[in-house]
N, C-alpha and C positions, 0 to 999 in steps of 0.2 A: 789855838784860835778858837774863839767862842762859837759854838754851834748856832746856826740860824734856825729859829723855830718856825716851821711852816705848818699852817692849818689848811687843809683842803676841805671845801664845803661843796657838796653836791646839790644842785638845783633840779630836782626830778619832776619837772613840769613841762608840759607842752600846751598849757592852756592859752598862752598868748599867740599860738600859731593855728593855722588850719590843719596842718599835718602834725599831730600831737605826740607821735612816738618818740620825740626828743625826750619825753619823760623817762625813757629807759636808759638814757645816756649815763648818768652817774653810777647806777648799779652795775652796768656793763664795765665801766672803768674800774670800779672797785674789784669786780671779780677777775678782771684782766690783770690785776696785780700792780696797778699804777704805783702805789706807795712803795711796795717792795722794789720796783724797778728804779725808783728815784732815790732811794735812801743811800747816803754815803756819810763819811766821817764828819763832814762839814754841815750836814743837815740833820736837824731833829724834826722829823716830818710825821704828821698824823692825819688820818682821815677824820676830821673833827666831827662832822655830822652830814648826813644826807637829809635835805629838807624835802618832805613830800607835801603835795597839796592835800586838801581835805578829801578829795576824790580823784582817782585816776580817770583818764579820759575814757578808758574802756568801760568804766562804771556808769557814766552819764552821757546821754546823747544831747550835747548842748551845741547846736549849730548857731544859735543866737549869740552873737558876741557880747551883748549886753549881760546875758546870763553868765557867760564864761567869766566876766569880770568879778563875779562873786566868788569864784574859785581863785582867781588870779591875785586879787588884792591881799588876802590873808597870807598867801604864799610869799609874795614879795616883802610883806612886813616881817615874815619870819627870817627871810634872807637878811633884811636890814638888822634885825636884832642879833643874828648869829654873827654877821661880819663885825658888827659893833663890839660884841663880846670878845671875839678873838683879837681884835685890835687893842681893846682895853687890857688884854693879857700880854700885850707886846709880841703877838704873833703876826706873821706875814700871811695875809689871806689869799688863797687861790680858789676862786669859785669856778666850778665846772658844770655845765648844763647841756641840755635844758634850753628852752627857747630864750631869745635875747631880751625878753622883758626883765629877766633877772638883773640886768644892768641897773635898773632903777634902784633896786634894793642895795646892790653892791656899792654904787658910787654915792648914793645918799648916806650910807653908813660910813664910808671912808671920809667923805668931807665933814660929817658931823664929828667923828671921833678925833679928827686932826684939827678941829676948829678951823676948817678950811672951806666952809660953804661959800660958793661963788669965788673961791680963790684956790682952785685946784685944776690941774691940767689933765687932759684925757686924749690919748691916741686911740682912735677907733678903726680898726681894720675890718673891712666889711665890703661885700659887693653892693650893698644897699645903703641908703642914707639913714633909714630908720627914723625919719623926722616927720612922719605923717601925724595928723590928728584925725579924729573920726570924720571931720568935714572933708578931708582931702584923700582919704584912703580908699581905693577901690575895693580892697578885700575886707577892710574894717578889722583886720587882725592886729592885735596889740603889739606883737613882736616887731612891727614896722613903725613903732612909736617911741621907743625909749629915749632917743636923743632929744626929741621934742619935749618929752616930759621932764627930763633933767634940765632942760632950758626954760621950764615953766609954762609950757604950752600943751594943752590937751585935757584929757580926762582928769578932773580934780582929784579923784580917788588915787590916781597914779602920780600925779604931780606932787601931791602933798604927803607921800610916803616919807616918814622920818622928819617931818617938819614942813611948814607952809612954803610953797613957791619953789623958784629955781634953785638947783643945787650947784649948777655950773654956769659960767659965762661963756658966750660964743667965741670970744677971742682966745680962750684957753683950750679950745677943742680942735683937733685935727682928724680929718677922715682920710683914710688911705685905701685905694683900690676900688672906689665906687664906679660902677658901670651899669647898674639897673635901678632906675628911680622914676618917679612921677613928677609932674610939673609942680604940684602944690608943695611937696616937701623941698624940692629944689629951690623954689621961690622963697620959702621960709628961711632956709639956711643962708642963702645969698643976701637976703634982706638983713639977717642978724649979723652976717660977717664971719661965719664959720669957715675955716680954711679947708678946702676940699682938694685932695690930690686924686684926680680921676685915674683909672687904670691906664688910660692912654698916656697921661703925663708920666706915670710910674715907668711905663715901657720906654718912653723917650729919654727920661732923665736917669733912670736906674733906681733901685730900691735904696741904695746907700745914701745917695743925694737927698732923696725924699725924706728918709728917716732922720738925717742930720738936721734938716730944716724943721721937721716936726718936733724934734727934741728941743730945739731952741724956743719954739713957740710955747710948748707946754710947760716949760721951766721958767719962762720970763715972768718974774714977780709972783710966782705961785708958791704954795707951801708944800708942794709935792705934785706927783703926776702918777697916773696909772695907765694900763693898757687893757683894752677890751677887744677880743678877737672873735669875730664870727667866722666860723670855718668856711662858709661860703665865699669868704674873700679869696680863698685859694682856688686854683683851677680844679674843676671837677675830677680830673684824672688823679689828682693828688688828695682830694677830699670828697670822695663820693658819698660819704655818709652824712648828708645834709638834706634838709627838706626843700631848700630853694637854690639849687646849683645854678651858677651862671658861668658861661664859657669865657675863656681868655682871662683867667685870674692870675693871682700871684703864684710864684713858684716857691716851693718849700725851700730849696737849697739857698735861694737868694735871701729869703726872709730869715732863716736860721743864722745866716752869716752876719746880719746887722743887729739881731736882738741882744747879743751879749753886751753891747754898749748901753742899752737901756737897763739891763739887769744890774750892771755894776754901778749905775748912777746912784748917788746917795739919796736922791729925792724919789726914787722908785718905791711906791708904797703898796701896790697890790696889782693883781691881774686876774682876768677871767677869760675863759674859753667857752663859747656858747654854740648852740645849734647842732650838737652831735646827735645823729640819729643812727643807732646801731643796726636798725632794720634795713637801712639803705647802704650800709657799708659793704665793701667788697674785700674779702680776705684781710680784714682788720687794718686796711690802709689808713683810714681816718683815725682809728684808735692809736696807731703808731705815730701819726703826725701829732696828735695831742701829747703823747709821751715825749716826742722830740722837742716840741715847743716848750713844754713844761720844764724839761731837763735843762734846756739852754737858759730859760728865764730864772732858774733857781740856782745855777751853778756860777 
């Protein structure tokens, strides 16, 4: 059997967040031996590149989010170019970070490479909707905005990464596990028609039923689909190493049980895991969760 070629890309930035030590995530995972722990006879896996911003957060005191944008935009453009390059080389990209603004670069690149702009599905596992604009966000932190940006709403410098305008359509996006959000972003996504499975609905129906429906939505008439995981989608006792933990989240065992169906699907094109903060991790619980998620999605 031909080996599947996997390229891991680290996004070592926290500029989109208020708590910026997510920038340490990729280097920690590399030293943790993630590649060595994942390698088997069916995978040709490499750590392709770790993308660093122009400055680390420790080097600059930028509390003004407008100034932080000058650090963030070139970083996301680098993610775009790197993911695009790996896809053009016929490699399967796995992006690990790093705050969730990296999703703008990841999915802009995937849709561009596959000639699937506004014709690509995305499953978004997250405690938050990440659909703010500067007008609706209380914190004005950019990691609360990637879904809005991918749908063409928000800061032009982020919306237009990799090309002008929206990269995804609302009818091709599914959010799973949401339980902490503000009125402005909720209003936007409901107006646009994004399918949202709240954590309450997940608990009532079960993860398997939710994922089955999600898979139907993201593959309906699209050229492929991807998966974006924010670790705060999980319960804090199973993912303590995040910047914005939210109680009553997804359970690791249940999620791991349903992910193989996504991984084996012929239209599964890429995935990312975001918001790992090693400073907040406890006994490497979150690092091992990333390992388990990645292992299931690649095997």
